[in-house]
N, C-alpha and C positions, 0 to 999 in steps of 0.2 A: 504494500500500500504506500503510494508516493507521499502522502501527507506525513505519515509516521517517519519515513526515511528522511524527508526534508527537515522536519523538526528535530530529529535526533542528530542529524548532521549540523544543523544550526546551533544546537545546544553545545556540541563539542567545539565549534568554531568560537562561539562567544566565551566559553569557559577558557579556552586556550588564549584568546585575545586578552582577556582580563588578567590572566596570570603570567603571560609571557611577553606581551607587547604593549602593556598599558603605558609605558614610558613614551611611546610614540604619539599618544593621544592627549588632547586637552582634557581638563577636568569634566567639562560638559559632555564631551564625546564618551568618556569613560562611564559616566553615570547613565547615559543613554544605552550603552551596550549592556550594562548591568541590568537595566530595566528590561531590555529585550530578552536577556537570558532568563529572568524570572517569569516573564510571560510564556516563554517557550516551555519551561518546566511545567507550568500550569496546563498548557495545551496538551502536552504529552500525557499528563496524568488524566486529563479528561478523555483522551482517546482510549486509554487503557481501561478506565472505569466505566465509561458509557459509550461503547462502540456503536450502538444503534443510534443514539441521539446525535453522534458526531458525524454521521454519514453525509448530511447535506452541507457540512462545513469543510469537508476534506479538500476540495479543490481550492477553496480560498486559503485554507491553511498552507497548502503546498506552495501556492503562488507567492504569498507574503513571505514565507520562510525562504524561498529561493531569492526573492528580491533583497531581503535583509542580508543574507549570506553573501550575495554578489557585491553589495555595497561595501561591506567590511573587507572582503578579500581583495577587491579591486584597489581599495585605498592602501592596503598593506603591500600589494604588488607594486604600486607606483612608488612607494617608499623604498622597496628593495631594489628596483631597477634604476632609480635615480636618487641617490642619497643627498645630492646637493640641492635639488629643487623639490621642496615639500609641496604636496597637493594642498588645495585650499581646505583649511579647517572649517571655515564657515559653511561651505557647501556640504562637506561631510557631516557636520552637525545637523544641518537642515534635513539631509537625507535620512539620518538616523532618527531624528525627531518624527519625521513623516511615517516611517515604517513602524516605529514604536507606538505611535498613535493608532495605526491600523490594528496592531496586535492587542492594544488595550481595549479598543471597541469590540473586537472579536471576543475577547475574554469576557467582557461584560455581557454581551449577547448570549454567550454560552451559559453564564451563571443564571441569567433570566430564563433561559430555555430548559435548563437542567434542574435537578433536585437542589434544595437549599443546602448550601454548604459553604464553609469559609475557606477550606483548603482541601485539595484532593491528594490522596496517597496513591502512588503507583502500585497497581495490583500485581501480584505474582503471576508468572506465566503458568499456563496449564501444561501438564506433561501427560503424554499418552503412554499407557503401559504396553510394553511389548508382549505379544502373545507367544512369540517364539515358535509359531506354527507356520511352516512353509510347505506343508504337504500339497501335492498336486491333486485337485479334486476334479472329477469328471473327465479325466483324460486316460483312464486305464485302457480302454479299447483302442484309442488313438496310439498310445505308446506301443501296444502289442503289434498293431498293424504296421507302424513305421519300422519297428525293430525287425519284424519278419521280412520286410522288403530290403532292409539294410543287410541283413546277415544271411538271407536265403538265396534262392536261385532267381534269375540266371546268373552265370558267372561273368558275363560281359558287363562293361561299364553301364551303369544305370543312373538316370537323373530322377530324383524323387521330389516333386514339387509339393509344397504345403501352401494352400491358398485360403484366404478368408479376410474379413474386414479387419480394420485396425482395432486392437484391443481384444480380439477373440481368443488369443492364446497361441498364435503360431510360433513365436519365438520361444515361449515357455515350453511348448511341446518339443521343438527342435533341440533346445538346450538340455532338456531332461534325457532325451535319447542320446545326445552327444556325450553326456557325462555318465551314462549308464555303464556299469562295469562290463557287461557283455560287449558293448560297443568298443570300450577301451581295449579289451583283450583281443577283439576280432581284427582291428585295423592296425597296420604298422604306423601309419601317419594319420593324424587328425588335425584339420585346420578349420578355424572358425573365422569367417569374414563378415563384417558388417558393411554392407554396400551403401545403402541409403540413397536419397535423391542426389546428394552432392557426390556423384560418382566420378572417380578418377582412375583410368585403366592402369597406368604405371603404379599407382599407389596400391591397387589391388594385388598386382603381381608381386610387389615388394613385400606386402603383408604376408602373402603365401610363402615367399622365400624366407622371410624372417621367422615365421612359425616353424618351418622345416628345419632351418639351421638351429633354432632353439632346442628342438627335440634332439637333434644330432649332438649338440653340445652337452645335453644332459646325459647322453649315453657314454660319454667319455670325459674324463677329468681334464685332460690337456687338450687345448685347441690351438692349432697353428696360428701364429700372428698373421701370416699371409691370408689365411681364411677369414680372419676378422676384418682385415683391411679390405679384402675383396668385397665383403658384404657392405661395408661402410661406403666404399667407392660407388656402389650401385645406387646409393641414395642421392648422388649428385644429379642435378637436373639434366646434365648433358648425357647421362647414361642412355645407351641405345636400348629402346624398348625390346627389340628382337633378342638382344643379348640376355636380358632378364628372363624373357619367355623361354629361351633355350635352356637356361640354367634350371628353371623350375621344372621343365619337362624332363630333364635328365635326372633330377633328384627324385621325381615321382616314378620314373620308369622302373618297372619290375617290382614295385611295392604295392601292397593293398592299402589304398588311401580312402579317407572320407573327407570331403570338402563341403562345408556348410556355407552357403551364401545367403545371408540373412537380409531381408528388407530390400528386395530387388524391384526396381521401378521401370526398367527399360530393357527391351530386347537387345540393345547394343551391348549390354553387359555380357550377355552370353556370346554374342558374336566376337567380342574382343578376347575372350578367354578360352573358348571351347577347344582350341588347338593345343593348349598347354597340358591337357589332361590325357595321358596315354591310355589306350584300351588294351590291356594285357590279358583280359579274360580271367582275372584273378579275384573278381568280386568287389572291385572298387566302386564307390558310390559318390554321387554329388547330390546334396540336399539343398533346396532353395526355398525360401519363404517369400511370399508376395501377397499383396492385396488385389492384384490384377489377374483376372482369369487368362487373358491372352499371353501374359508372361509365363504363367504356369504351364501352358501347353506348347510353348514355343520351342524349347530345346528338343524334345522328342514327342511327337504326336501320339506314339503308341505307349507312352508312359503316363497313365492317368494321374491327375493331381489328387492329393489327399485333401479333401475339402473339410475344413473345420466346421463343426456344428455348434449351435448355441447350447448352453447347458439347460437342462430342464429345471423346474422349480425346486425339486429336491436337491439337485446338485448345487444350485445357486445358494440354497439355504445352508447346505453343508459347508460350502466355501465361506460364506459370510460368518457363520457361527464359529468356524475354526480360526478365522482372522480376529474376531472380536473377543472371544472367550478362551481363556486357557483351558485345555483339556475338553473343549467343546461343551462346557457346563453352562448352559443358558438357563437363567431363571424362568420358571414356567410362565410368569406373567408377561414376559417379553417374547415368548415364542410365536404367538399369533401375529403380532405387529411386525416381528422380525421376518417372518415368512412373507408378509405382504411387501416389505421393503425389498427383500431378495427377489421376489417375483417381478417387481417393477423394473428390475435391471435388465429385463428382456434377455436373460441368458448370456449376457456379455461379461466375461470374467473380469475385464478391466473395470467395468462399471461396479461390479460387486466389490472388488478390492478397494476401490476408491471410496465407496459408501462405507465400507468397513473402517476405513481410515478415520472418517469424522465421527462415526458411531462410537469409536473407541475414545474419542475426545470429549463426548458429552456424558452427562449423568446417565447411568443405566437405570432409568425409570421409565414407566409406561408413557408418561406425558411427554418426556423428551423424545422418545422414539416415535411417538404419534406425530409430533411436530415435524420430525424428519420425513416421516412417511408421506405427509401432505406435499412435501417439496420434491419428492423423488417419484416421478411418473414418466420416465423416458420411453420413447420408442427408439428402435435401432436407427442409427445414423445421426441426424443433426441433434437429436435429443441428448446424445451422449455428452455434448458440450455443456449442457445444463448440469450434468453430474460433475463434470470436471470443474465447472464454475462453482458449484456448491462446495467442493473440496477446498477451493480457494477462499470462498466466503467464510468458511468455518475456521480459517487460520486466525490465530491471535495477531494483533497488529504488529508485534515485534518480529513475527516470522514472515510476514508478507513481503517486505523488501528483500529479505534473504532469498526467498523462493523466486521472486521475479528476477533477481540478479543472475540466477543460474542460466537464464535465457541468453546471456552474452556468449555462451559457448556454442560452437557449431553443432549441428545435428549429429547424434550418435557419438559425440565426444566422450571419451572416458576421462572424467574430471578428477584430478588428484585432490583429495579432501584438504590437504595441507595448503595447497594453492588457493582453493576457494575460501578457506578460513582466513588466510592472510588478507585476501581481498575484502572480505566482510569487515574485518577489523579496520582496514584503511578507509573503508566507506563510512565507518562510524555507526554501523547498524546495531551494535551491542548496547543494551540498556544496562550498562555496568553501574552499580551503586557504590558509593564511597564506603570503604570498610569491608567490601566483599573479598573473601579469601581466595576466590577463583581468579585466574588470569582471564583476560579478554579471549584468548585462544581457547581456554577450557570452556568458557561460556558458549563460544561459537560451536564447539564440538557438540554440546548439548542441543543447540539449535538444529544442527544437521541431523542428529539422531532423532529429534522430534519430527522433522520433515520425512525421514525414512519411515518412522512408525505410522505416519499418516498416509503412507503409500504414494506420496508425491515424488519422492526421490528413491531411486533404486541403488542398492549397494552392489557394486561389481566385484569388490574384493575388500577383505579386512586384513589388518596387520596382525602380527603374532600375538599382540596383547589384546586383541578383540576390537580395537578401535577401527573406525572406517578409514580405509586406505584410498579407495577410488569409488566414485559414484557416477550416475548418469540419469538422464530424463527419458522416459518413454516419449516416442515421437508425438503422440497426441497431447501428452502433458506439456511438452515443450511448446507445441502450437498454442495452447492455452496461455502459457507463460508469456510468450511474445505478444499475443493479442492484448492481454491485460496490461503488460508493461507499456505498450504503445498507447492504449486508451488512457492510461493514467500519466502519460508523459514522463514515465520513469526511465525508459530505455528504448533506443532505436537500434535494430539490427539492420545494417546496410547490406543490401544484396546486389545493387546496381550502381555502378560508379557514375552513370549519367543522371541519376536522380538524387544524388546526395545533397545537391544544393537546395532542392525543394523540401520544404517542411523541416528545415534544420534549425530554425530560430528557437532559441531557448532550450535546446536539448541539453540534458545533463550527462547522459551516458550513451556511448555508441560502441558498437562491435561490428567488425567487418572483415571480409576476406579479400581485400584489395591490395594490389602491389604498390599502389601510389595513393597518397592522401591529398594530392594537389587540389582536388575539387572540394574538399571538405573545409568549410569555413563556418565556425560556430564558436565565438569567444566565451560562451557560457559552459562549454563542455568541461566536466570534472573528471570523467572516467573514459578511457579509450583502450579497447583491447583489439590488437591487430594480429591477424592470424596468417597473413601472407605479405607483410610489408617488406619492400625491398630497400627503400631509402626514405630519409626524412627531408622535409623542405628546408630551404636555407634558414639560417638562424633567426634573423629579424622576422621573417614571415612566419616561421614556426611559433615564435613567442607571441606575436600578435594574435595568431589564431587560437592558441591554446594557453593563454596566460594563466587561467585558473585551474589548469590540469592538476589533479591529485593522484590519479592512477594512470600509469602508462605501462601496459603489458604488451610488449612487442616481441615475444619469443617465437613468433612465426617467421621471422626473417633473420638473415645473417649479416653481420657487419664486422669488418676487420678492425676498425677503429671505433672507439667509444664516441657516439654522436655528441658533439659539444653543445648542441642546442638544448639538450635536456637539463643542463646545469643552470639555465636561466629560469627554470620553472620553480619558483620559490615555494609554491604550495604543495609540491610533489610529496606524496607519502609512500607511494609504492612504485618501484621501478624494476621491471623484469625485461632483460634483453638477452640476445645471443650476440656475443662479442668475444673476440680473441685478442685482447690487449690489456695492459695494465690499466688500473683505474686512476685517472688524473686527480690531482689535489683539489681542483675546483669543485669536486663533488661536495665539499664542505659547504658550498652555497646552499645546498638542499637541507636546510636546518630542520625541516619538518619530516624528513625521510624516515619511515619506519621499517620498510622492507626493501632489501636489495638482493635481487636474484640474477645471477649471470651464468648463462650456459655457453660452452664453447661453440663458436660459429662453425668451425670446420674440424670436428674431433678427429677425423681420419688423418689430418695433417699434424696433429699434436704428438709429442713424444710421451705425453702422459694424459690420460683421460679416464673417467669412471665408466666402466663397461660391465654390464651384467653384475653389478654389485661389487666389483673388484676394481682396484686402480691398476691400469696398465702403465707401467713406468718403464720407458725405454732406457737404453744405455746413455743416450745424450739427453737426459731428462732436463727440461727447462721449466721454469715456473714464472708466474706473473706476480705483480706486487699490488698490495693495497697501499694507499698513500698514508703518510703520517697523520694527515688531517682527519682520518676516519675516527680518531679518538676524540674529536671535537664535535661529534654529531650525537647529542644526548637523546634524541628521540628514537634512535635505531632499536628495533626489536629483533630483526632477523637479517643475518648476512649469510646467504646461501650461495656458494660458488662451486659450480660443477667442473671447475678446473683447479689446478693447484696454485694457490696464492700464498705469498709470503706476507705475514703480518708484522709490520715494524714494531719495535719496542716503543712504548708510550714516551712522549717527550718529557724531559725533566720539568718538574713543576706542575704536571697534570694532576689536578685535584678534584676534577669533576668526573666521577665514574659513570660508565654507561649502564645506569641502573635498570634500564628497560630492556637491555639486550638479553634475549632468550636463546637464540640459535646462532651458532658460528661454525661454518664448515665450507670448504675443506681447506685447512691450513697446513702448509708443509713446514716441517722442521721448526715448530714453535718452541722457543726457549722459555720455560716457565720461570717467572720471578714473582716476588711478593707484590711488585707494582702492578703487574698484569692481573694478578688475583684481585687486587683492590679495584681495578678498572672494570672488571666483569663479574661483580659479586653475585648476580642473579641468573647467570647463564644456566639453561636447562639441557641444551643439546649441543654436543661438540662432535666435530668430525676432524680427525687429526691424521696426518700422513708423515712418516719418518723414514729417512733413507739410512739412518744408522741409529745407534742407541746410546751415544755418548754425549754428555754435557747438556742434557735438556731438562734436568731437575724434575723428573716425573713424580718424585715423592711429594711435590707441592700440590698435585691434583687433589689430594685428600681434603684440601681447604676449600674446594668448590662445594659449598654446603647446599646449593640448590640443584646441582647437576643430577639429571635423571636418565639421560641417554648419552652414551659414549660409543663412537665408532673409532677404532684405532687400527690403522693400517701400517704395516712395516715390522721388521724384525727387532722388536723391543724386548729386552730381557725382563723376565718376570720380577727379578729381585730389585729392579730399579723403580717399580711402580707401586704407589699406594693409592688404591681406589677410594673415592668418597663413599661413605656408607649410605648415601641417599640414592645411589644408582638403582634404576629399575630395569634398564635395557642396556646390555653390553654386547658389542660386536667386536671380535678380535680377528684380524686377518693377517696371517703370516707372521705371527709373533714367535717368541722363543720361550714357551711355557712347558716345563716338564709336567707330565700328568700327576706326579706325586705332590706337586705344589699347587694343585687346583683348589686346595682348601683355602687359599687366599681369596679366591673368587667365591667359593662356597660359603664363606663367613659373612658375605655382604647380606645384611638383614632384610633389605627391601628388593633384592634382585628378582625380577619376574620373567625376564626374557634373556637368554644367553645363546649367542651364535658364535661358534668356533669354526672358522673357515680357513681353507688353504694351508693345512698342516700347521695350525697355530700351536698345537701341543705336540710334543715329541715324547717318545718312549712307547713301549708296547703294552703297558698295564696301567689301568686307572682303578684305584680302589678308594671308594668314598667311605665316610664315617658318619656317625650320628651327629645331628645338629647342623649339618650343612644344607644349603639351598632351602631354607625354611619357607620361602615365598615363590620359588621358581615354578612358573606355569608352562613355559615353552623352552625346549632345548633342541638346538640344531647343531649337529656335527657334520660338516661337509668337507671331505678330503682329510683323511687321517690314516696313520699307520697303526692305529690302536688294534691290539689283538685280544686282550683280555680285559673285560669290564666286570669288576667285582663290586657289587652294591646290594643294598636291601631296600625294600619298599619304603621304609621309614626315613631313608636318606633323601628322598624326594617327596615329601608328604603332600604337596599340592600340585604335582606335575599333571598337566592336562594333555600336552602334545609333545611327542618325541619324534624327531626327524633325523634319519641317518642317510647320508648320501656319500657314495664313493668311499666307504670304509671297507675296502676290499679285503683287509686282513682280519677284520673282526670275526671271531669264530662263532659267537652266539650272542643273542640279546639275553641278558640275565632274566631268569624266570621271575624273579622278584619284581621286575618292572611291571609285569602284568598284574601284580597284586596291589598296585597303587590304587586306592579307591577313587581318586579324582581323575584317573587317566581316561581320556576320550579317544585318542588316536595315536597309532604308531605308524609312521610312514617310512618305508625302507626302499631305497633306490640304488641300484648299481653297487650292491654289496655282495659279499659272499653268501651263497645259499645257506639259509638257516632253517631249522626244523619248524614245523607248523606250531608246535607247542611254544616255541620261543616267540613266534609272531603274535 
């Protein structure tokens, strides 16, 4: 909801202005800003406590909030760009007075319109309980039919189309068959491709090649560097299409493969790729999903499509009940109205799931469900939009801008939760209260989980600690998201470069897949995400166009040099680029910067880069540099560098620590000193790379009292490190730890996730003892010469998941591991054969 987002952003701007920039203002201007801040807090409280009464005021709230914020930020921008000529205080005071009066009148009208009260308190957000029920309902017959066609006769190559309307469960069916154990064991190679309307033939082929190479790499520990470079080189734009096609064909030749092409919209897709699939008469299959009947019959007319059916009322009720109630235990008084609601969804699984999302958010009383029942009466097709809109309407105000913002990402994009959360924080969407013990990022994680529980956001993967790693939007949910965002003037997704000048007045956020932004002119833009940008406009032009920019995410393009234009964007809070150069000292101009993310522009040309979770460090390793001025940027929260950067020692006399800094990675050969510890007292996540183990003072790490996650790459001797007791996640790659000294790590009282990669530990025997690993939930050993593992179930009292990969010498998994009461999964890949009892 744009009003809430605008007011929340304005409240942060006024708060920051009062506390950080008040020396630039006259006494009159300062008082006006304080007055605006108080009115904004009142309006936010009103939105939270009386959402129904505030509906008719939302557009006016949004527009006045935008006007006030632009006045303040433009004044600060003029000060920052020309320090010798001050803008007119009289004009600025008059503008503030005018907008303050508008907010005052609006607040008065709201008080007259609402219940009698003198002061409103911000209400707490509602949370939806997770059912934990992900069972597939109504697809048993479909599953059996598709599996029979996949694994049965004939042996020649077959195409199996799955066709049906949006939201009917095509992808769900295909995914369940794809992940079925019978399917996994039957096919040598499985590849999942999401095609979508934004189709790109070379990208599809590269995705196939990437998936095949990934499977091959998991089958052998060592991978030739030439093989790595060969795949990376194919990602260059000048790569010959036929070369990639030939490579894919050779890799599939002679193997039984399953290729899933999800969400196909054009016959051209099949025309482009049909010749890369060899027909060896070995039972290979291609499965595609589509909404269009002519696409389903196009590849082979003699291969009948599998047509998805609507669920019957009983199946719809079973699905709804399973989503809303744990263990399907529905109170008797809700069963009748619940069946009515399920029946009104017309057998469409997506409709049922979405209705279940907001049923989970309301009181489980007959009157509440009866009210929902009156508003859910869709027929198939256009009425589904009403259900989607109803899911949005039932969102609390603080979640609406977070949901609408996800529309900035392209269709079928797999969105990293960490990226999304940093963007939300930079936008100012979090309703953080003073004295709250949670960080903004932790609060944002709860927001995302809430959207997932409401079935508006889909989790595509989770981290080893159970938190969301990646997510996505269903196509129809994304369509709703973009329509709502446009209607509320919250966000514009630009799809045509010839139309960008039209209707761009007063836009706040834009997202586009354009190689050039020369046609975009909108000085009110605060957020810009670029997914194919090749170059920036010249510096003066860029600054004039985007003077108020807060968020610039241009990770879709490559740049050899850091674009100097961005250093003139005083209000910038979030900067993400692909660049292969050191960061210049003028970055300190960005005093409001919270997040800095740099990806290497051309990783295949680097002597060191992060690849598949490991750092590839060549013999002629080079590194880039952070400037000394990085220590003078107090608002920094995250420095995430996916190339190796050297961090300079803080300058003498530095007495203002980076108290907001939470993430710092990946830094090479950092020498720890007491001064550095004092400068980053609250860091929670560290990524460190070392080329040797001498002179770095690793024992000082124990003083990082807020550190929760540490990734350590390099041959660092165990006796040189003292880990902080606050660690929750530890990843060691290529260290020098003898197994007998693992008690050092086992004694960490809060450790939940431990990953030991690339022969981190040496020796052939690991014997654990009582009292170790008291909180460990996840253990990964990947690449090890370990032969004997001696342990008891009590040594890992809370272990939930054990993953062993490429432990070829390990003779057996201790039987006592299977006796751990909390254990949920043991995953073994490319290890020596062990007995079934040990598994």
